[in-house]
KELUM-199505 format. One record per residue (C-alpha): residue in three letters; z, y, x. Coordinates in pm, whole numbers, padded with zeros to 5 digits, always signed. Example, Ala and Ser with C-alpha at 12.3 -4.5 7.8 and 13.67 -1.06 7.14 Angstrom:
KELUM-199505
ALA+00780-00450+01230 SER+00714-00106+01367 
***
This chain:
KELUM-199505
MET+07890+08090+11385 GLU+07724+08410+11300 VAL+07977+08708+11351 HIS+07996+09004+11093 LYS+08173+09331+11137 VAL+08486+09446+10944 ILE+08624+09803+10991 VAL+08986+09842+10944 ILE+09160+10186+10879 ALA+09540+10201+10891 GLY+09802+10448+10919 PRO+10111+10588+10735 THR+10101+10749+10387 ALA+09953+11083+10363 SER+09768+11054+10683 GLY+09416+11084+10540 LYS+09315+10721+10537 SER+09132+10729+10213 LYS+08925+11026+10313 LEU+08841+10863+10633 ALA+08741+10540+10470 VAL+08500+10725+10235 ASP+08353+10931+10519 VAL+08300+10596+10746 ALA+08151+10422+10444 LYS+07902+10695+10376 ALA+07805+10689+10745 VAL+07771+10300+10788 LYS+07676+10192+10425 GLY+08024+10053+10366 ILE+08242+09926+10076 VAL+08615+10034+10078 ILE+08868+09745+10008 ASN+09229+09839+09946 ALA+09510+09714+10178 ASP+09804+09886+10041 SER+10074+09679+09858 MET+10146+09954+09600 GLN+09774+10048+09518 VAL+09711+09682+09400 TYR+09917+09791+09071 PRO+09733+09994+08814 ASP+10013+10190+08635 THR+10095+10453+08905 PRO+09751+10573+09035 ILE+09908+10916+09103 LEU+10227+10807+09285 SER+10056+10539+09477 ALA+09765+10766+09560 ILE+09488+10553+09438 PRO+09156+10743+09515 THR+09014+10898+09199 LYS+08662+10882+09103 GLU+08585+11212+09257 GLU+08767+11116+09574 GLN+08555+10802+09603 GLU+08248+11009+09613 GLY+08041+10737+09485 ILE+08148+10484+09737 GLU+08224+10134+09596 HIS+08614+10062+09606 ARG+08755+09726+09559 LEU+09109+09576+09490 TYR+09278+09873+09348 GLY+09489+09815+09042 VAL+09410+09435+09050 PHE+09758+09298+08970 PRO+09954+09378+08651 SER+10277+09561+08721 SER+10457+09272+08581 LYS+10338+09057+08864 ASN+10499+09031+09221 GLY+10169+09007+09417 THR+10189+08824+09741 VAL+10002+08882+10068 VAL+09854+08531+10035 GLU+09703+08630+09696 TRP+09575+08954+09854 LEU+09422+08774+10142 VAL+09224+08543+09910 LEU+09095+08830+09715 ALA+09026+09035+10025 ALA+08822+08758+10199 ASP+08613+08730+09873 GLU+08542+09099+09865 ILE+08469+09109+10247 ARG+08203+08834+10205 ARG+08056+08989+09897 ALA+08005+09314+10110 TRP+07837+09110+10376 GLU+07596+08961+10123 LYS+07492+09296+09989 GLY+07414+09411+10357 LYS+07720+09639+10356 ILE+08005+09687+10595 PRO+08351+09609+10444 ILE+08595+09881+10526 ILE+08964+09764+10488 CYS+09187+10075+10420 GLY+09565+10070+10376 GLY+09910+10128+10489 THR+10060+09782+10450 GLY+10098+09637+10802 TYR+10162+09280+10701 TYR+09844+09270+10491 ILE+09640+09404+10784 ASP+09816+09185+11047 ASN+09768+08870+10835 LEU+09389+08956+10779 ILE+09306+09016+11147 ASN+09543+08761+11310 GLY+09579+08493+11056 THR+09870+08385+10850 THR+10112+08091+10841 PRO+09983+07809+10598 ILE+10298+07838+10366 PRO+10226+07744+10011 GLU+10324+07986+09732 ALA+10598+07872+09499 ASP+10532+07792+09135 SER+10638+08057+08879 ASP+10912+07838+08743 ILE+11062+07796+09094 ARG+11037+08193+09156 GLN+11202+08229+08803 LYS+11475+08001+08902 VAL+11552+08183+09223 ALA+11528+08522+09069 GLU+11773+08426+08788 ALA+12012+08278+09053 ALA+11986+08603+09263 SER+12079+08807+08949 ALA+12367+08581+08843 GLU+12511+08499+09172 GLY+12395+08780+09409 ILE+12185+08770+09723 PRO+12489+08681+09955 ALA+12544+08358+09763 LEU+12177+08269+09780 TYR+12191+08352+10157 GLU+12471+08083+10175 LYS+12247+07836+10013 LEU+11967+07898+10260 ARG+12206+07861+10552 GLN+12290+07520+10430 VAL+11919+07409+10407 ASP+11761+07620+10671 ALA+12021+07761+10922 LYS+11746+07854+11169 ALA+11579+08090+10914 ALA+11910+08224+10792 GLU+12011+08319+11152 LYS+11718+08571+11161 LEU+11790+08729+10818 SER+12061+08972+10691 PRO+12258+08821+10400 ASN+12145+09109+10195 ASP+11779+09077+10267 SER+11675+09003+09906 THR+11304+08969+09950 ARG+11315+08726+10256 VAL+11612+08515+10139 ARG+11452+08468+09800 ARG+11117+08393+09968 ALA+11272+08132+10206 LEU+11453+07944+09926 GLU+11143+07955+09716 VAL+10949+07779+09990 PHE+11225+07512+10046 TYR+11245+07440+09669 GLN+10865+07416+09649 THR+10801+07209+09953 GLY+11122+07044+10060 VAL+11040+07185+10399 PRO+11236+07464+10563 ILE+11037+07793+10607 SER+11135+07796+10978 VAL+10935+07467+11003 TRP+10636+07626+10840 HIS+10648+07917+11058 GLN+10583+07685+11370 LYS+10256+07564+11228 PRO+09923+07700+11353 MET+09810+08033+11196 VAL+09527+07995+10948 GLN+09243+08262+10977 LYS+09083+08343+10653 LEU+08780+08506+10813 PRO+08692+08319+11129 GLU+08344+08479+11111 ALA+08475+08831+11126 SER+08482+09075+11416 PHE+08731+09352+11351 LEU+08692+09723+11457 SER+09028+09882+11403 LEU+09121+10254+11364 LYS+09482+10371+11335 ILE+09586+10724+11236 LEU+09924+10833+11423 PRO+09998+11191+11358 SER+10317+11357+11466 MET+10612+11316+11237 ALA+10618+11699+11171 GLU+10274+11681+11037 LEU+10340+11373+10838 ASP+10661+11530+10693 GLU+10479+11840+10573 ARG+10202+11652+10416 CYS+10423+11407+10250 ALA+10626+11689+10082 LEU+10317+11879+09975 ARG+10152+11570+09847 PHE+10456+11480+09631 ASP+10451+11836+09472 LYS+10092+11771+09393 MET+10174+11440+09228 MET+10435+11584+09019 ALA+10191+11859+08902 GLU+09933+11604+08817 GLY+10152+11388+08589 ALA+10376+11149+08815 LEU+10669+11182+08569 ASP+10453+11056+08283 GLU+10352+10760+08491 VAL+10715+10652+08526 LYS+10782+10715+08155 ASN+10496+10478+08082 LEU+10600+10230+08343 LYS+10957+10225+08219 ALA+10837+10164+07850 GLN+10710+09826+07969 ASN+11082+09722+08034 LEU+10978+09541+08353 ALA+11241+09377+08596 PRO+11369+09650+08831 ASN+11306+09419+09133 LEU+10925+09417+09085 PRO+10719+09589+09348 ALA+10565+09821+09107 MET+10917+09946+09012 LYS+10985+10023+09375 ALA+10691+10229+09450 LEU+10765+10562+09623 GLY+10889+10805+09364 VAL+10942+10561+09095 PRO+11317+10466+09134 GLU+11390+10843+09180 LEU+11213+10972+08884 SER+11338+10685+08677 ASP+11693+10783+08760 TYR+11618+11135+08638 LEU+11479+10992+08309 ASP+11805+10795+08274 GLY+12010+11109+08341 LYS+12153+10991+08660 LEU+11986+11278+08864 SER+11858+11623+08807 LEU+11489+11664+08843 GLU+11535+11868+09159 GLU+11758+11590+09305 ALA+11510+11313+09209 VAL+11219+11512+09377 SER+11414+11581+09692 LEU+11520+11219+09723 ALA+11175+11100+09660 LYS+11040+11328+09932 GLN+11305+11201+10173 HIS+11230+10835+10098 THR+10872+10900+10134 ARG+10913+11055+10475 GLN+11143+10768+10583 TYR+10865+10520+10470 ALA+10591+10701+10658 LYS+10806+10699+10969 ARG+10846+10333+10945 GLN+10473+10278+10891 ARG+10388+10498+11190 THR+10623+10299+11402 TRP+10482+09970+11301 PHE+10132+10069+11349 LYS+10210+10242+11686 ASN+10371+09920+11820 LYS+10189+09630+11628 LEU+09826+09728+11575 ASP+09606+09707+11872 ALA+09344+09956+11754 ASP+08997+10027+11917 VAL+09018+10400+11788 VAL+09331+10595+11773 CYS+09353+10935+11568 GLU+09652+11148+11692 ALA+09643+11373+11391 CYS+09593+11329+11023 TYR+09230+11305+10922 LYS+09078+11619+10792 GLY+08707+11540+10835 ASP+08664+11502+11223 GLU+08303+11420+11263 ASN+08384+11298+11614 ILE+08583+11007+11472 ILE+08277+10902+11250 PHE+08047+10916+11545 ASP+08293+10704+11758 VAL+08299+10440+11484 LYS+07929+10431+11460 LYS+07890+10406+11832 ARG+08113+10096+11845 LEU+07932+09896+11567 
***
């Protein structure tokens, strides 16, 4: 089997991933492919920091804003799209550059994913309605009855995972704990991954997160949330949970002052960045590690080119 290169650029929010991806793409004739679970939705380009046309600097960017905000996009769906885009890049004689801060996207791409089928929309709707009517603890009890092994590993209040486990059982009749024992499926067996991760200090990240949120507010983040709210989407959809959206939504509903909303959004952004940093530090075995936010260091670009 012929082996093809894929470059992966990972790190916490506000660490300079998008700029690094563009600079690497210019140096190696690459195409940037999104691996951020919030940047797949189109209605919050400012709050989710989707690279603008100017920031893209003429480099092809793929998988940004590909799912409607009314959709709960899954890692499996992203993997299918990402594998297609990666192979298209190879066909063009270009190097695909995966860029994002969503660890489970990157982990599943590199290491493979469990072969768990996606639930049909009617089953997902059934579970969502039950969660709304009965509450997540009640759904957890249902899960415990059909898959005690999976339930043991989950919090009774873990909405996302409890719902997912029940959806899988209702769809297949097989507990998700059994699915997890099956061999991993590699979407790109012909890929050879070169991974970079950005791991700046939390002090540097905190400062950049705060400054960036102020910039987002100045660029129209509040209008994004107004337009998103006008769609009357379910509050549990991923697009409605994007950093800054719940806080600014509460301001628009009169529950918080603007100052309180901005302060909370900055706090939650810092906390999210810290969780991302911890995940990438412990889980991603990278070939190149940047110990500061990327600001145009040519040595990093040279190191990447040397390893290809």
